[in-house]
N, C-alpha and C positions, 0 to 999 in steps of 0.2 A: 144778516149773516155776521157771524162773529169773526173779528179780524185775526184771532188766534188760530182759527182752523184753516185759514187760507194760506197756501204755500206760495211763497214768492218765486217766480221763475228765476233760474240761475242766469248770471251774466255770462258773456262770452269767455272772460278770463277764468271764471270759476269752472266753466265746462271744460276748458283746456286743461286746467289743473286736475280735474276729476278724470279726464281721459288719460293723462300721463300716469296718474296713480293706478288706474285700471290696467294700463299697459305694463307697469312695473310689477304689479301683482300677478298678471298673466304670465310674464316672463319668469318670475320666481317659481310659480307652480309648474310651468313647462320644464324648467331646468331640474326641479325636484323630481318630476315624473321621469325625466330622462335618467337621472342618477339612480332612482329606484329601479328602473327597468334594467340598467346595467348590473346593479347588485343582484337582482333577481336572476338574471341570466347566469352570473358567476355561481350563485348558490345552486342553481339547477345543474350546472356542469359538475360541481362538487358532489351533489347528491347522486348523480348518475355514476360518477366514478366510484363513490362509496358503495353503491348498490350493485356494482358490476359483479356478476357471478352469483348474485343472490337467487336462491331457488325457492323463495317463499318462506324460508325458515325465519324464525324471530331474530331480531337484531341482537338480543342477548346471546343467543346460541352462536351467531356469527362472531361476535366479539370474543366470547370464551374460546372458540376454536382458534381465532387469530392469536390470542394470548398463549394458548398451548403451543402453537406453532413457533412463536417467538421464544418461548422457554426452551423448546427442543433445539432451536438454532443456537441459543446461548450455550447450551450444554455441548453441542457439537463444536462450536467455536472454542470453548474451553479445552476440549480434548485435543483439538488441532493445535492449539497454542502450546499445551504441555508436550505434545509430540514433537513440535518444532524445536522447543527448548531442549528436549532429550537428544534429538538428532544433531542439533548444533553442538551440544556438549560432547557427544560421541564422535562427531566428525573431526574434532580438534585432535583426537588421538590417531587419526588416519594419516597416511603419508600424503603430504601436501607440497613438499618442497624437494626438488631433485637437482643435484649438481653432478655433472660428469666431466672428467678430465681424461683424455686419451694421451698416452705417452709411450716412448720407446724405452723399455727398461734396460736393455742390453745393447751395446754397440754392434754386436755381430748379428742382430736380427733386423729385418726390414720392416718398415711401416710402424705405425703407432698401434700395436696390437695389445698392449697392456692398458689397463684402465683403473680409475678410482671412481666409485659411484657413491654419492652421499644421498641417503633417503631420510627425510626428517618430517616430523609432524608440526603442528602449529606452535608447539613449545620448543622447537628446535631439538627435539629428542628423536633418536632413531639409531641408525648405524651407517658406517662407511664400509663399503665392500670394494676390495681391490683384487684385481686379477693380474698376475705377473706372467707374461708369456715369454718363454725361452725356447730355443731350438730343441733342447733335450726334454724339457718338461714345463708344465704350467702349474701355477699355484694360485689359490684364492684365499684371501684373508678377510675376516669381518671384525670390525671394531665398534663397540657400542658408543653412542653419543648421548649425553644427557645435558640439556640446556645449552647446546652448542659446544660442549667440551667433551673430550674423551679421556678416560683414565689411562689409555694406552698411548704410547708415543706414535704420533702421526707423521707420515712422510710428507714431503713437500707437495706432491700431487694430491694426497688425501686432504691436506689442509686447503688446497685450492678448490677441490670438489666441495668440501664442507662450506667454505665461504661463498661459493657460487650458489649452493642450495639455500643458505641463510638469507641471501639477498632477495629471494623470491617470495 
C-alpha cells in the first residue's frame, strides 16, 4: 500500500477547528438566506403595489397611460396657478380695509347720527363717504383717496376714518 494514498485521521484539535469553521460557514449562509428572504419579500410587496389595478395590459401601455395622466395634471396645475395669480392681482383692487367714525355734527341734534366711512383697497386707494345728519336735512359727501391721500380737504372725522382703515 502506498503511503501517499492513505489519509491520516484528524486529531481532536483539528476536528474542533473544522467544526468551528463549518459553524461559521453555516451561520454566514443562514444570515445570507435571511437577508435575501427579507429583500425578496420587499420586492414582492413593491411588485404587488406596482401591479395594483393591472388588467392584463402590457407594462408599456400602463406606463404611457400614467405619463399622459401626469402631463394632464401638470397642465391643470399650471392653469390653477395662473388663475390664482390672476385672482390675487384682481383682489388687490377690491375693498379690503374699512374705517368708520360716528360723530355728532351739530350741537342741537341727539346721538352720533353723522358718520365718516373710509373704504380702501390693498394700495390704500378708494374713497371716504361722509353723511352729515341735521334736524332739517342730511347730506352725503364722497371724496376719492389715492395711496392714502385725498386731493380734497378732509375733515377731522374723515381723517380718523381714513387712518383707521389704513391700519387694517
